N, C-alpha and C positions, 0 to 999 in steps of 0.2 A: 603577509597574507598567503594562506595555503592555497596550492593549486589542487582542483578537484580531479578525480580520476576520470579519464576519458573511457566511457563504456562503449564497446563494439556490438553490444546487444541489450536487448530489453531486459530489465532486472526481473527475476522470478517472481510471478504474482503471489500474493500471500494465500490464495486458495490452493494453489500448487504446493507450497509449503506445508500448509495444514494437511492436505493429503499425503504427501511424500513422508513428511517427518513426524507426522502425529497420529494421524487415523489409520493408515495402511499398516505401519510397524506394530500398532498395538491391536489390531484387528478390530478397530471401532466401525461399526456399521454407520454408514451415512445417515440412514432414517432415523436410528437411535440417537445419534449424535445431535440431529436437528431437533428432535423433540426435547432433548436434555437442555438445549440452549434457547428452546422456544422460538424457533424460526421455522418456516416451512421446509419442506424436503427440496422444494423447487429453488428457494432462495439458496440453500446450502449448495445445490448443483451448480447453480449460476456460478457462485464464489469459487468453488472447487474448479470449474471450468474457466476460470480467468475474468469473470466479471468484478467490478469494484466492491471492495468490502466497507461497509459502512462503519463509522466509529463505534455505535453502539454494538454492533455485532461483533466488532473487534474486542470490545470489553467482555462480552459474553463468553467468547471463545477463551480469552486470557483466563478467566474465572474457572472455566471447565477444565482447562488443561494446565492450570497452575503456571502460568506464563505472565507476562505484563501486556496491557494494551499496547504499550509503545513499540513493542516487536511487531505487532501486526499494523500498526498504523505506520511505521517507519517503512515496512515493506511496501504498503500501499503509496505511500509518499514516493518512494523511489520509482516506482511504475508510472505513477502521476507526472513526475517530473520528466522522466524519459519520454512519455507520450506527448507532453506539450513541447518538448524540445524538438521532437520529430516533427510535429505539425507546424510549428512555427520556425524550422530551420532556413527557410527562404523568403521569411517575411521580415520587413523592416519598417519601423514606425516613420512617419512622416517627418517627425521632429522628436528629439530626445530631450527631456526636461532635467535640469540638474537639480540637486537637492539643495535646500537653502543653506547659506554660507554656516550657520551656527550648528546645522546638522553634521556637516563635514568636519568641523573642528572637534566634535563630540566623539566621532568614530575613531 
């Protein structure tokens, strides 16, 4: 079993990646990009400023920038994973349920 890398900081939000690696270097204006992918300027602004990117928007961004939706979805998943781990770091369930025996054998 592989050990996951322990992060000391929150992963970079996909909106910041979008801004810093794609829009700004290419001189793409947010207003025009939002119109091109058919979302509101406000929605793009929220994404660029760290709000959650929805899968359909990830797909539109991917098509517009000739990337894959997986790039944006993975970036969002990393942020979501970090956030939930931070939120639940001191929480413990009252009971931990084991997987059925047959599932353990298949794994």
